[in-house]
N, C-alpha and C positions, 0 to 999 in steps of 0.2 A: 455825875456818878455813872459808871457803866451799868447796863442792864445785865442781870445774872439769870441764866436759864439753865436749869438742871435737866437731866434726861427725863423725858416724860412731860415736859412743859407743853401746853397746847400750842398748835401751830398758829401763825399769824392769820388774821382775816384777809380777805381779798382786798379790803380797803387800804391796807398798809403793805401789800405784797411786794411793792417795788421799793420800799424804804430801805435805806442803808442800815446794815447791821454792824457797822464799825463801832467798836466799844462794847458790843454785846459779849457776855461771858457764858461759857458752857463748861460743865464738868464732863470730861471724857477719858477714855482709856486710849493711850497712844498705841497705834498699830505699827506696821513695818516701815522701814526707811524707804524713801523715794528719791529719785534723781533730782538734785538741786539743793540739797542741804536741809531737807525737812523730812518729817514722817507723816504718815497718813492716819487720820482718825475719822470716825463717823458719828454724826449726831442726828438722830431721827431720819436716817437714810441719806443725809447729805454728807458729801466728802469734805473734810477739813484738812488742809495742809498745815502742819504744826511745826513751827520753828522753836528751838530751845527745849525740845522734849526728847525722850529716848523711848524706844519700843518697850511696851509693858508697863509704863508708868501711868499712874492715875493723876491727872492734872486738871487745873483750871486754865482754860485758854481764853484769850480776848481777840475778837475779830479785828484785823487790821485792813482787810479789803473784802468787799462783797456786800450784796444786798439780798433781800428775800427771794428775788428771782434768779440769783446766781446758781450755777451748777455746782460750784464749790466755793469755799471760803478760805482765805488765808488768815492764819492766826498765830499768836505768840503765846507761849506758856508764861503765865503770870503767877502761878502758885503750883508747887509740886506737893501733891497729897501723899503719894506713895512713890518714893524715888527708886530708880534703877540702881543696882549695885555698881554699875559703871559710871554713875554720876559723880562729878568732882566740882569743886569751886573753880570757876573760870580764872585763869591766871591774869587776865587783863581786866581792868575796871571798866573798860568801854564795851565789853562783850555783854550782850543780853538784850532783852526786848526793848525795841525803840532806840537802840544805840547803833554802834558801828556795824555795818553789814559785811565787813571783810572776812570774818571768821564765822563758821557755821557750827563747829563742834567743840568749842572750848570747854563745854560742860561735860565732856566725855573723856575717859582715859584714852591715852594714845592707842592702846590695844583695841579698845572698843571702837575708836574712830576707824581703824583699819578694817575691822569686821564689818562696819556699816558700809564702807566703800566697796568692799568685796561683794557684799550683797547687792549693791547697786549695779556693779559691773555684770554680775551673773544674771540679774534680772533683765538688763538691757540686751544681753546676748540671747537670752531665752526668748524675749518678746520680739526682737527685731531681726535676729538671725536664725532663730529656731534651734539654738545650741544649748545643751544642758551641761554646764561645766562647774567644777568645784574650783572657785577662784580664791586665791590667797593674795593679799596685799602685803608686800614686803616692806619692812621698816628700812629706812636709810639714815645713816648717821648724820646728825646735824653738827653745827660748830662745837668744838670741844669746850667743856667748862660751862655750858648752858643747859638748862632743863630741857628734857626731850620735847621736841615740837616747837621750840621758841628760837628766835634770833636767826632764822635761816633765810629770810627773804632779802636778796641782794638788790632787788629793783622794786621800788615802792612808788606808786602814783598817788600823790597827795592832792586833795581838793582844797579850795580856799573859800571860806565864808565871805561873800562879797561885801557884807556890811562891816564886819569887825576886822577882816584881814587875817583872822586866825586860820591856821592850817589844820587839816583833819582828814577824815575818810568819810565816804558816803554812807548814809544809813541804808538799810536794806530796801531795795526797790524804791529808791528815793533820790532826788537831787539834793536833799538837805545834807549839810555837813555836820558831822560829829567832831567838834574840836578835840584834839588830843595833845598830851605833852610827851607821849612816847608810844611807839607801836611795839607790842610784845613779840610779834613775829618778824619785825625788821631786823636785818643783820646789824651787828655792832658798827660796821663801816657806814651804814646809813644813818644810824642814830648819832654818831659822833659829829655829823655835819651841823647839828643844831637847827635844823629846818623848823622844828616845832616851836622854837623860841623867837622866831622872827615875825614881823608884821608884813603880810604879803598883799596888802590892799592894791588893787589894780591888776592882780594876777588871777588867772582862772585855775591853773594847776601847776604843780611842780613834780617832776619825776626825778627821784634820786637813784643813782647807780653806784654801787660799791663793788668793784671788780673782785673776783676770786683769784687768788694767786699773785696779785699785784696790789700796789697801794693806790692805783688809779681811782679817782672819784669824779663823778660828773653829775650835773643837774640839767634838766630840760625844763625851762621856764616858759609857760605859755601865757602871754598877757591876756587880760580880759578883752572882749570884743571892742569896748569903747576906748581902750588904751592903745595909742599908737606907738608909744615909746617902750623900750625895754628897760625894766628897773635895774638899778645897780644891785648886784648880788654879792653879799658879804656873809660868809659862813665861817664856821669854826675850824675848818680844814681847807687846804687848797683844792679847788675843783676846776674842771673844765665846764664851761657854761655854754649852753645851746638855747636858742630861741625856738620854741615849738609853735606849731600852728594847728588849726582844727582838723587837718588831714593826717596828723600824726607825723609830719615831717619835722626835721630839726636842722637848724642852721647854726654853725659854730659862731660864737661871739668872742670867746677867748679861751686859751688853754689848748690841750690836746684835741685832735679831731675825733677822739673816741676813747675807749678804754682797752686795756690789754687783759685778756682772760687766759688762764693757764689750765689746760686739760688735755688728756690723751697724748701726752708727750710733746705738746707744742704750745707756743704762745700765740694767741689769736687776736687779731685786731678787730674790734667791733666798733664801727663808726657811729657817731651821733646817737640816735635812739634805736639802734639796730637790735635785733632779737638775740637774746642769749638766755639760757635756762636760769631761773631765779634761785634755785636751790644750789648751794655751793658744791654739793656732791652729784648733782644731776648729770652734768656732761659726761663724767667718767662712768657713772652708773649706766647711762643709756648707751654709750659707745660699746661697753662690754656686752650688754644684752643684744644690741644690734649685730655685732660681729658674731656672737654665738648663733644667732638666728640665721644669718646669711651664709655662713661658712664659705667665705670667698676662696676661690681657687685661682692659681696662676692661669692667665689667659682669659679670665672673665671680662666681659663688658659689664660695668657696673653703672647704675643710674641712681642718683641722689636727688629726689624731688622735694621741693620746698627746702632747699639746702641751706638757706641762711648764709653764714660766713664760711661754710665748708667743713663743719665738724665731722659729720659722718663720711663725707667724701675723703677727707684726709685719713681717717682711721682705716677705711677700706683700702686706700692706696698703699698704706703701710703693709698690708697683707699681700699685695700683688707685686708683680715685677714692675720696674719703672716704665716699661714700654706698654703696659696694659692700660686700658681705657677706663677712666672714671669721669662721668659727666654729671655735673650739677645743674639744676634748673631752679631759678628763684625769680620772683616778680620784682623784688626790690633791687634797683640798680646799685644803690650804695652797698648792699650786702654782697652783690656779685663782685663788685670791685674789691671788697674786703676778702672774699673767697679767693680771687685771683692772686691777691697779694699774699694771703696766708699760705697758699699752696704753689707759689711761684717756683719752688725748687722741685716740684713733682712733674716730670715730663708728660705723664699720661693723663693729667687732670685738666679738664676744661669746663667752662661754666657759661651758661646761656641765661640771658636776662629776658623775662617775659612770663606771662601767665602759663602755668603748667599745662593746662588743657590745650593751649594754642601751640606752645613749643613742641609738644609731642606729635603734632600733625604738620609741622613745617616740612616742606618737600626736602627729602634727603637727610632729615635730622638723624634718624636711627631706625633700623629695621628689626633689630633684636637687642635684647638685654638679658644677660644671664642672671643677674641679681638686681633687685630694686629695693631701695629704702625710701619711704616717704614719711614726712613729718608735717602734715598739713595744719592749718590753723584750726581753731575750735570747731568750725562748721564742718570739718572733715574734707575728704577729697571729692566725694560725689560720684554719681553714676558715670558721667562722661570720662573723668580721669581714670576710674577703675577699668572701663572698657578699653581705653587706649593703652593702659599698662598691660592688660591681658593680651592684647594683640602682639606685644613684644615677646610673648611666651617665656617669661623668666622661669627658672627652675625654683627660685625662692624669692619671696617678697616679705619684707619686714615693715610693718605699719606702726609708726609711733603716734600715739593718740593721747590727747589731754581731755577728751570728752567721750565717755563710754557709749553714749547714745549714737553719736556720729560714727564711732568705730563699729558698733554692732550693725548699723545700717549698711556701712560700706563692706563689712565682712559678708553680709547677705548679697550685696552686688557681686563680690568676687565669686561667691558660690554659684551664682547664675552664669558666670564666665568660666566655670570649671576649676576653681581653686578652693581648697579646703583649709580650714584652720588647723595647723599642725601643733601649735603651742601658744600659750598666752602667759605673760608675766605682768604683774601690776606692782607699782612702786608708790610709796607714800612720800612723794616729793612736794606736797603742799599741806603739811600738817596743820590742824585746826580748821581747815576749810573742807568743803565737800569735793574738791578737785583731786583727781588721781591720774597718774600717768601709766599708760598701758603699752606693752610691746606685743603685737600680734604677728606670728610667723605663719605665712601661708605658702602652700605648694600645690602643684597640680593634683587634682583628685584622681585616684585610679579610675581608669575607664572600665565601665561595666562590660562583662564578656558578652559577645554577640549571641543572640538567641538563634538556635538552629531550627 
């Protein structure tokens, strides 16, 4: 049985100061939301990170990580004493304490989820960039005919229980697998494959891909380390099959070399396990926001960093004359080949393979850029890339970010290089989770008048 400690319980003695507190319960009032899918509470001066709670609730939490000497404890809500008016019954039976870690906010209404995410973005900008902004997270329409916030994820990474071969998703902060028979946020095109109904012994993971705008389906199957052979893959729908490895690479086994995605007036080839936005409305939503922020003009030299298969480069090229220059930079050589294929009819588009920070300093690469869009991975661009972008003196920069902390840090770096945040938009492209997509528009800050 877990130990229950209410507010005011005497502190532990020095003899058991280093003992684990896992399983200990406290009654607390949940405080503000924090970055990472949890809220903050306090008990006798110690910080508790609380999952499955909402601000203002009175709850009983159980410690999942931490000891008497820990600076903070990680906890789950196991009983709600005073619920928030924003609390709802999670739509998925696998959401909740000790279960699947994929969704963070299924116990909150969609509007409340967006308010929580807005608070996180605002807090990160205030703390890391010194900016005080009123942030609103915009709703994005999901698949028609489905409840709000469900059935949107077109790419799902399933884990496999090594003993049973059952497929599932990882538990929060754990390698343990929560077996499932369906994922509530997975797109119908993923669920129709029947992955959850198969025995996957000998496999470490399966990524399912259901393209938006085409009927293309693909799976990337990564065998367990001790398995040298690739299993036979038989699913409920025809799929392209790839063999994955521990480095995230994928080699075609049979079927198409990738999937066809449709967005921004084009059909895009995405090979293997290449990157594409997971929400079916994300590509068009982000393209529109990026173009609004950049305001391309004929004659511009445009730079698309971390360009993937060329989505933003193609959209920018459509706004410019054919002879204008649009340059994409991407570290994945497969993605660069896709980008060259996708924009082969655009004379002014070219693509460079390599790490962004290295390509930007290649001799003769580029001396100036009028507009720059960057869509870095979750870790953000970083100080070196920011400095090298600023040297190109663009009149407008649009930063696409899936992590508000990395975005806020990099906005601070841009400020140090003479760029100010002109506008910010945020989109709820990952409902039920703590993730949020932001579009930050930056421009050169006005120069202070010289002192006489």
